[in-house]
TORKOL-4160 file (C-alpha; in steps of 0.2 Angstrom, whole numbers, padded with zeros to 4 digits, m for minus):
203
<pt num="1" X="m0037" Y="0284" Z="m0183"/>
<pt num="2" X="m0026" Y="0277" Z="m0168"/>
<pt num="3" X="m0009" Y="0284" Z="m0164"/>
<pt num="4" X="0006" Y="0274" Z="m0166"/>
<pt num="5" X="0007" Y="0273" Z="m0147"/>
<pt num="6" X="m0010" Y="0267" Z="m0145"/>
<pt num="7" X="m0007" Y="0254" Z="m0159"/>
<pt num="8" X="0009" Y="0248" Z="m0150"/>
<pt num="9" X="0000" Y="0246" Z="m0133"/>
<pt num="10" X="m0014" Y="0236" Z="m0141"/>
<pt num="11" X="m0001" Y="0225" Z="m0149"/>
<pt num="12" X="0008" Y="0222" Z="m0133"/>
<pt num="13" X="m0009" Y="0217" Z="m0125"/>
<pt num="14" X="m0014" Y="0205" Z="m0138"/>
<pt num="15" X="0004" Y="0197" Z="m0137"/>
<pt num="16" X="0002" Y="0195" Z="m0118"/>
<pt num="17" X="m0014" Y="0187" Z="m0120"/>
<pt num="18" X="m0008" Y="0175" Z="m0134"/>
<pt num="19" X="0007" Y="0169" Z="m0125"/>
<pt num="20" X="m0001" Y="0159" Z="m0111"/>
<pt num="21" X="m0013" Y="0151" Z="m0124"/>
<pt num="22" X="0002" Y="0146" Z="m0134"/>
<pt num="23" X="0011" Y="0139" Z="m0119"/>
<pt num="24" X="m0004" Y="0129" Z="m0114"/>
<pt num="25" X="m0006" Y="0122" Z="m0132"/>
<pt num="26" X="0012" Y="0116" Z="m0132"/>
<pt num="27" X="0010" Y="0107" Z="m0115"/>
<pt num="28" X="0004" Y="0089" Z="m0116"/>
<pt num="29" X="m0011" Y="0085" Z="m0105"/>
<pt num="30" X="m0006" Y="0076" Z="m0089"/>
<pt num="31" X="m0014" Y="0059" Z="m0086"/>
<pt num="32" X="m0027" Y="0058" Z="m0073"/>
<pt num="33" X="m0021" Y="0050" Z="m0057"/>
<pt num="34" X="m0030" Y="0033" Z="m0055"/>
<pt num="35" X="m0040" Y="0027" Z="m0040"/>
<pt num="36" X="m0035" Y="0009" Z="m0036"/>
<pt num="37" X="m0048" Y="m0003" Z="m0029"/>
<pt num="38" X="m0048" Y="m0006" Z="m0010"/>
<pt num="39" X="m0038" Y="m0022" Z="m0006"/>
<pt num="40" X="m0051" Y="m0034" Z="0002"/>
<pt num="41" X="m0053" Y="m0052" Z="0008"/>
<pt num="42" X="m0072" Y="m0052" Z="0008"/>
<pt num="43" X="m0071" Y="m0065" Z="m0006"/>
<pt num="44" X="m0062" Y="m0077" Z="0006"/>
<pt num="45" X="m0071" Y="m0089" Z="0019"/>
<pt num="46" X="m0073" Y="m0082" Z="0036"/>
<pt num="47" X="m0063" Y="m0089" Z="0051"/>
<pt num="48" X="m0075" Y="m0092" Z="0066"/>
<pt num="49" X="m0067" Y="m0092" Z="0083"/>
<pt num="50" X="m0073" Y="m0099" Z="0099"/>
<pt num="51" X="m0071" Y="m0082" Z="0107"/>
<pt num="52" X="m0082" Y="m0067" Z="0113"/>
<pt num="53" X="m0070" Y="m0053" Z="0109"/>
<pt num="54" X="m0057" Y="m0048" Z="0096"/>
<pt num="55" X="m0044" Y="m0034" Z="0097"/>
<pt num="56" X="m0033" Y="m0028" Z="0083"/>
<pt num="57" X="m0016" Y="m0022" Z="0090"/>
<pt num="58" X="m0004" Y="m0012" Z="0079"/>
<pt num="59" X="0014" Y="m0014" Z="0086"/>
<pt num="60" X="0022" Y="m0008" Z="0070"/>
<pt num="61" X="0026" Y="0011" Z="0071"/>
<pt num="62" X="0030" Y="0020" Z="0055"/>
<pt num="63" X="0047" Y="0030" Z="0056"/>
<pt num="64" X="0041" Y="0043" Z="0044"/>
<pt num="65" X="0059" Y="0044" Z="0037"/>
<pt num="66" X="0066" Y="0038" Z="0021"/>
<pt num="67" X="0068" Y="0025" Z="0014"/>
<pt num="68" X="0051" Y="0020" Z="0022"/>
<pt num="69" X="0036" Y="0027" Z="0013"/>
<pt num="70" X="0021" Y="0017" Z="0020"/>
<pt num="71" X="0014" Y="0033" Z="0028"/>
<pt num="72" X="0013" Y="0041" Z="0011"/>
<pt num="73" X="0002" Y="0028" Z="0003"/>
<pt num="74" X="m0017" Y="0028" Z="0001"/>
<pt num="75" X="m0018" Y="0010" Z="0007"/>
<pt num="76" X="m0003" Y="0006" Z="0018"/>
<pt num="77" X="m0001" Y="m0012" Z="0023"/>
<pt num="78" X="m0007" Y="m0009" Z="0041"/>
<pt num="79" X="m0023" Y="m0003" Z="0035"/>
<pt num="80" X="m0024" Y="m0018" Z="0023"/>
<pt num="81" X="m0020" Y="m0030" Z="0038"/>
<pt num="82" X="m0034" Y="m0022" Z="0048"/>
<pt num="83" X="m0046" Y="m0024" Z="0033"/>
<pt num="84" X="m0041" Y="m0043" Z="0034"/>
<pt num="85" X="m0047" Y="m0044" Z="0052"/>
<pt num="86" X="m0064" Y="m0036" Z="0047"/>
<pt num="87" X="m0066" Y="m0047" Z="0032"/>
<pt num="88" X="m0061" Y="m0064" Z="0038"/>
<pt num="89" X="m0063" Y="m0065" Z="0057"/>
<pt num="90" X="m0079" Y="m0069" Z="0066"/>
<pt num="91" X="m0084" Y="m0074" Z="0084"/>
<pt num="92" X="m0097" Y="m0087" Z="0089"/>
<pt num="93" X="m0097" Y="m0081" Z="0107"/>
<pt num="94" X="m0097" Y="m0099" Z="0113"/>
<pt num="95" X="m0083" Y="m0097" Z="0125"/>
<pt num="96" X="m0076" Y="m0082" Z="0136"/>
<pt num="97" X="m0060" Y="m0082" Z="0126"/>
<pt num="98" X="m0052" Y="m0066" Z="0119"/>
<pt num="99" X="m0044" Y="m0065" Z="0102"/>
<pt num="100" X="m0029" Y="m0053" Z="0098"/>
<pt num="101" X="m0023" Y="m0050" Z="0080"/>
<pt num="102" X="m0006" Y="m0041" Z="0081"/>
<pt num="103" X="0001" Y="m0032" Z="0067"/>
<pt num="104" X="0020" Y="m0033" Z="0070"/>
<pt num="105" X="0027" Y="m0027" Z="0053"/>
<pt num="106" X="0018" Y="m0017" Z="0039"/>
<pt num="107" X="0033" Y="m0008" Z="0030"/>
<pt num="108" X="0036" Y="m0002" Z="0013"/>
<pt num="109" X="0053" Y="0003" Z="0007"/>
<pt num="110" X="0058" Y="0013" Z="m0008"/>
<pt num="111" X="0077" Y="0013" Z="m0013"/>
<pt num="112" X="0085" Y="0022" Z="m0028"/>
<pt num="113" X="0094" Y="0011" Z="m0041"/>
<pt num="114" X="0110" Y="0019" Z="m0049"/>
<pt num="115" X="0108" Y="0022" Z="m0068"/>
<pt num="116" X="0119" Y="0014" Z="m0081"/>
<pt num="117" X="0134" Y="0027" Z="m0082"/>
<pt num="118" X="0142" Y="0034" Z="m0097"/>
<pt num="119" X="0137" Y="0033" Z="m0116"/>
<pt num="120" X="0129" Y="0016" Z="m0113"/>
<pt num="121" X="0117" Y="0024" Z="m0101"/>
<pt num="122" X="0109" Y="0034" Z="m0116"/>
<pt num="123" X="0104" Y="0018" Z="m0124"/>
<pt num="124" X="0098" Y="0008" Z="m0109"/>
<pt num="125" X="0081" Y="0008" Z="m0100"/>
<pt num="126" X="0086" Y="0007" Z="m0082"/>
<pt num="127" X="0077" Y="0001" Z="m0067"/>
<pt num="128" X="0077" Y="0017" Z="m0056"/>
<pt num="129" X="0069" Y="0012" Z="m0040"/>
<pt num="130" X="0066" Y="m0004" Z="m0029"/>
<pt num="131" X="0051" Y="m0007" Z="m0018"/>
<pt num="132" X="0050" Y="m0019" Z="m0004"/>
<pt num="133" X="0034" Y="m0023" Z="0006"/>
<pt num="134" X="0035" Y="m0033" Z="0023"/>
<pt num="135" X="0020" Y="m0039" Z="0033"/>
<pt num="136" X="0020" Y="m0049" Z="0049"/>
<pt num="137" X="0005" Y="m0054" Z="0059"/>
<pt num="138" X="0001" Y="m0065" Z="0074"/>
<pt num="139" X="m0015" Y="m0071" Z="0082"/>
<pt num="140" X="m0017" Y="m0075" Z="0100"/>
<pt num="141" X="m0031" Y="m0083" Z="0110"/>
<pt num="142" X="m0033" Y="m0081" Z="0128"/>
<pt num="143" X="m0045" Y="m0089" Z="0140"/>
<pt num="144" X="m0055" Y="m0079" Z="0154"/>
<pt num="145" X="m0041" Y="m0080" Z="0166"/>
<pt num="146" X="m0029" Y="m0072" Z="0153"/>
<pt num="147" X="m0019" Y="m0088" Z="0149"/>
<pt num="148" X="m0014" Y="m0090" Z="0131"/>
<pt num="149" X="m0022" Y="m0106" Z="0124"/>
<pt num="150" X="m0017" Y="m0104" Z="0106"/>
<pt num="151" X="m0006" Y="m0093" Z="0095"/>
<pt num="152" X="m0001" Y="m0092" Z="0077"/>
<pt num="153" X="0010" Y="m0081" Z="0066"/>
<pt num="154" X="0014" Y="m0078" Z="0048"/>
<pt num="155" X="0025" Y="m0066" Z="0038"/>
<pt num="156" X="0029" Y="m0062" Z="0020"/>
<pt num="157" X="0040" Y="m0051" Z="0010"/>
<pt num="158" X="0040" Y="m0046" Z="m0009"/>
<pt num="159" X="0049" Y="m0034" Z="m0019"/>
<pt num="160" X="0049" Y="m0026" Z="m0037"/>
<pt num="161" X="0058" Y="m0013" Z="m0047"/>
<pt num="162" X="0052" Y="0002" Z="m0057"/>
<pt num="163" X="0058" Y="0007" Z="m0075"/>
<pt num="164" X="0063" Y="0024" Z="m0078"/>
<pt num="165" X="0050" Y="0025" Z="m0092"/>
<pt num="166" X="0036" Y="0022" Z="m0079"/>
<pt num="167" X="0023" Y="0035" Z="m0075"/>
<pt num="168" X="0016" Y="0039" Z="m0058"/>
<pt num="169" X="0001" Y="0028" Z="m0062"/>
<pt num="170" X="0013" Y="0014" Z="m0065"/>
<pt num="171" X="0022" Y="0017" Z="m0049"/>
<pt num="172" X="0005" Y="0017" Z="m0039"/>
<pt num="173" X="0000" Y="0001" Z="m0047"/>
<pt num="174" X="0016" Y="m0008" Z="m0044"/>
<pt num="175" X="0016" Y="m0003" Z="m0025"/>
<pt num="176" X="m0003" Y="m0008" Z="m0024"/>
<pt num="177" X="0000" Y="m0025" Z="m0032"/>
<pt num="178" X="0015" Y="m0028" Z="m0020"/>
<pt num="179" X="0005" Y="m0025" Z="m0005"/>
<pt num="180" X="m0010" Y="m0035" Z="m0011"/>
<pt num="181" X="0001" Y="m0050" Z="m0016"/>
<pt num="182" X="0011" Y="m0049" Z="0001"/>
<pt num="183" X="m0005" Y="m0048" Z="0011"/>
<pt num="184" X="m0012" Y="m0063" Z="0001"/>
<pt num="185" X="0004" Y="m0073" Z="0006"/>
<pt num="186" X="0001" Y="m0068" Z="0024"/>
<pt num="187" X="m0017" Y="m0072" Z="0023"/>
<pt num="188" X="m0014" Y="m0090" Z="0017"/>
<pt num="189" X="0000" Y="m0093" Z="0029"/>
<pt num="190" X="m0009" Y="m0086" Z="0044"/>
<pt num="191" X="m0024" Y="m0097" Z="0041"/>
<pt num="192" X="m0014" Y="m0112" Z="0039"/>
<pt num="193" X="m0005" Y="m0108" Z="0056"/>
<pt num="194" X="m0021" Y="m0104" Z="0065"/>
<pt num="195" X="m0029" Y="m0121" Z="0059"/>
<pt num="196" X="m0013" Y="m0130" Z="0064"/>
<pt num="197" X="m0011" Y="m0122" Z="0081"/>
<pt num="198" X="m0029" Y="m0118" Z="0086"/>
<pt num="199" X="m0039" Y="m0133" Z="0080"/>
<pt num="200" X="m0051" Y="m0133" Z="0095"/>
<pt num="201" X="m0055" Y="m0115" Z="0093"/>
<pt num="202" X="m0058" Y="m0111" Z="0075"/>
<pt num="203" X="m0069" Y="m0117" Z="0061"/>
């Protein structure tokens, strides 16, 4: 028959084992972080240039400081712009021209929004963050001597806000969609500009 001291130690051991299990049971499972699809332009027709080389130049430099967050994203706008070049640009090597695609802006800003103050705030679903995506690109075509024979440019900006009830997955989806839609705007405008100002060099 166990002594009182042995029984007490055994009770403490069982209690210490049961506590983490009880806490785990009280915690709701965290939703799995979603993996969003790669933003692609492979479904769009290619732009074939009368050139023999293409370079993608990223002039945009992240500041790595708030309110800028593009460096924290799995698909930053600069990477999406580079993907645009891979998906849409082709060369026919018919002329010794060189094509340069320049990424001038590829920023994403996150800014806090003040919540509704006082008692009214307890009954209000606020928007707590605002996101803004800016993308600017240019295309330059130079001949064998380095003279510019054509240039085009396009830029777009979109923004949206996030509810205080949103999840991390909601936030990721909102930013992903903002980048996709902004780059879609740039895609359409840049093609229009290229065809308007480089009609002899693209098909």
